[in-house]
N, C-alpha and C positions, 0 to 999 in steps of 0.2 A: 576387515577379511578378504584379501583379494580370492579370485576361487582359485587360479595358480601355486597361492602361499595351503590352500586347502589341501590340494591336490598332492602335492611335493610332502609337504606334514603327516599326506595317511598313506602314500605311501611310503614311509621310514615303515612301517608296519609289517609288510612283507617281506623288504629287503633287509630289517635286522633279523627276523624269522629266516629268512636264507640263509645271510653272515654266520649265523648261529648252527647250522645244520653244517655247512661247510668249514666251520674253526672245527665241528665234533668229528669231520672225515678225513680233514690235516692229523689231527691228534691221534687218531685209530691208525694212519698210515706212518705215523712218527713211529710211534711205540713198537710198529713190525719193521721198521726201520733197521736194516742191519748193522749200521754205527750202534744205534740207541741198544737193540738188545748186545752188542758187546759187552754195552757198560752195566745192562741189567738185563738179565737173560729173562726169557717168557715161559711162566708157569702155569699159565690159565691158556683155556681152551676157547676164542671169543672168536666166532669168524663173525663176517661184515655184515651179511642180509638180518641176523639177529640184532646186531650193534644197531642198523640204521633202524628199523623199525622200533626201538627205543627211542634215537637219539631225533625222531619225528614228534614225543612227547614231551622229551626232555626241554627239547626249545621252544616250548610254549611256558614253561617255568621261567624263561630268561626273558620272555612277551611280559609275563607277570610283575618280574622285577622293574621291568623298563618303564613300566606303566606307574608303580609304586614311586619310582627313584623321579615323576614326572615329566619323562622323557619324549610323552607323549604330548604332553599339553600343547595348546594351539595357543601363546600366548605370549604373542610376537617372537624375535628376537631375541637369539640366546650366545653370547660369549664361546669363542670356541672352548675356552676353557674349564668354562662351567658346563660344556654339553659333557666333556670328556672325562673332566669328576665327577660325572653322574652316571655315566658308561660302565665307567670303573665298580662303583657303586652298585650299579645294578647288576653287572655279572659277578660283584664279588654277592651280595644278595641270594640271586640263581642258584650260584654253588653251594650255600651254609642250607639251602633250602632243600638239596638233590643230598648233600648228603645229611641232612635232617629226613628224610623220607626213607635214603637210604639204610640209616639206622633203627627204627620205628617198624621197619616193616619187614628189619631181620633178613633182608636182600640187599650182602653186599653187591658192592657193582665186583669185576675183577679186576680189574686195572687202577690203581690211584692214580697210573702216572696218566693217565689217557683222561680223569677229570679235570689235574690241574695244568697239562695243557689246550686243554678244551678253555681251559676261565684265561688261559693269557690269548690263545687264539680267537676266540670270539672279544674279547676286548679290541686287539687288533685290528680285525676283519671290519666289525661293526663301525669302526673308527673310518676304516678307510672304505666303506659304504656310505655312510653317512658322510662323509665327505665329498663321494661323487658324486650326492643329491647335491648337495652348497654348491658344487661346482656348477653344476648345468644349471641350477638356479639362478646362480649371479654371471654367468654363461651369457642367459638369455635377458638379463636386463643391459645387455647391449645392445639387442633390441626391441628394446621399450614394451618386452614381454611380463609379464608378471610387474610393473614397476608400478609405485605409487604415484598418482598426477596428482599436486599440492597447488594448491593456494594460497600465499603466506598473507597472513592480514598482522599490520603491523610498520613502520615505518623505523622504530627505532633500534640501539642498537643491536637487540636481540633476536630480531629479525632477520638485521642485516648478517649477525654470525650465520642464523639455522638457513636464508638463505646461501652462504658462499660455503658451508659447511657440505650441503647437498648438492650442487654444483658440484666443487672439487671432489667428490667421493658416491663415483658413479655406481660402485658397489652397496652403496645402503640400499639403492632401493627407491629409492625420492627420485622424483623430478619435481623441480621447481616450475610451473608454468605459465604462471602471475603472480603480481604482489598488488596488494590494498592497503593502504594507508588502515582505514576503518573500515566499521561496516554501519552504512548509511543505505540512503534509497535507490543513492545512484549504483553503489557497489552491489546493490541485491538483485539491480535489474541485469546487469551485467552479467554477473553471477548464472542469471535464468538464463540468459541468451548460450553463457558457454554451456551450462545443464546440458539445452537444447541441441547441439553442435557435439554433448560425448569428450567437450577441451579437458575434464576434470573428477578425480575421485574423491578426492579429500579435502578438507578446510584447516589450516594450522593456524591457530590464535597465537602470534610472539608478540603482542603488546602489553604493558604492563598496564594499559590506561583505559582499556578495555571496561564499562560501566556494567553492573548487573542486567540494565535493560535492552543494553545492544548484546550481551550475554543469554539472553533468555530470548532476544528476537531472533539471535543467529543459532539457537539451541532448534527452534521453531521450525528455521529454513530448513537447516539441513534435516532434519526427522523428515518432515512435508516433501523435500527432493530422495530423501534417500541418499545424504553424502556423508561421505563418516566425519566426524569435529574430532580434530584433537587440538590439544591446548596446552605449551607448552610449561613442564611443572610447575615450576615456581611461580607463575604468576595467575595462578587457578586458585580463584579465592570463593565458587560460590558452590554448594552443597549438590551432589549427584549421587545416586545410589548403585549404578549400573556403569563402571570403568572399567580401564584398566591401565599399569603404567608401564613403557617399555622405552628402554637407550636404547636409542637409532644414533651412531655416530656419535656417542657422547653426551648425547640432548635427552634429558628427560621429559618424555613428553608421554602426555596422558590422554587414551582415546575413549570416546565419552560413547559407550553401546548405547543401539536403538534395541536391541534387539537378543534372548538369550542364545536365539537361534545362527550363530555363528563359532565358528571351527566345527567339532565337534558333534556339537549339536545339530549345525546342517547336515553333515553326514547320519546320524543317525537318523534323523528325521528321515532323506532319502532312501534309507533302506525301510525304515518304516512304511513312508509310504510306497516302495515295488513289494514289498513284502505284504501288505493284506491286501493292495488294488488286485495281487495280482491272485493271492485267497477267494476273495470277494468273488472277482469276473467265474472264476471255476465254481466256486459256489454257485453264483446266480444266473451263471452260463444257462440253465434251462429257464430261466426266467425271462432272461433276456432272449432265448430263440420263439418263446410264444409271444410275446409281445411284437417279435419279425415279422413273426408271420399275421398277426391279429391286423396288423398295420398293413404287410399288402394284401390281403383278404378285403380290407377297410375301406381302399382308398389309392391311389394311381401311384402317390409321393413316395420318394426315395425314403429307406426306414435310416439313414442318416445325412442331412444335413447340415450345411458348413456355410461360415460368416466372418467376415474381418471384425477381428478386437484389436484394440490398443494396447501395446504394453510399453516397458519401462525406455522413456526416452521417444515414445511417440511414432514408436516402431510397427506398422501390420503383422498381424500372421494371421493365420488360418485357423480357426477354431473347429472343432469337429465335435458336435451333439448327440446323443441317440431318441 
């Protein structure tokens, strides 16, 4: 999964939260709108400030419901109709949880109209918010930002159809940069050269004639070079334990996962690294200070030293060490 996809998927959490807040505010003002009051007079006293304070907490129930509905899953693309159905399910679940909490707390909310309107508005606002995120993501595809650059292996009908589909459908987020008949030594050498020049991100196997030996060799090649490996689903015939099946432009595609640290796993690890490293830096700062003073008193050299290390694709970067 590309970094841009992770960023867009992670951004859905705050966007959803903001849309629920806006839906609650819209529901409040609709209830106090004069035409609505004429139809259903107000017999309660609910000020905006305490309502907003409650709304910040109630919006968390929507996020929890969306999590239960699988709306924060980073498992490839989802059809629009499927996402809308999950949004409706998540909003409905949130309202039921909210009514359940009010019922057992014996503290009924002042206006059932606001809750009902909030349910409707939250569905509408969240669909709009997520639609804008997806529109912006697809818009960036035109500038090759976030696009999966793939190499197709195979020269049969399946490979031809896959290549034509990705070339004709820019919004799929996939771009075919090259195609090879099979995976042999020459292909491996050419792919290695392309990797050194950062020419592609993924390999898509679209050939029913791939032998087990070739598949094993290709899997090792993709693992060593950190290249995503995918298969057209109906030609995949050897066992793996960590994979994901996505429907991309009507093609069932299997992606072989190299590690669990993808999607939310990568975000969780990053958050964990920042929090733990910050905590340890603060906790060990007196020790670091003593070591720094000892170095200065014992030698004329600097406390920190730097040197170049080789990163991904052979790119050098400066590495600091204490």
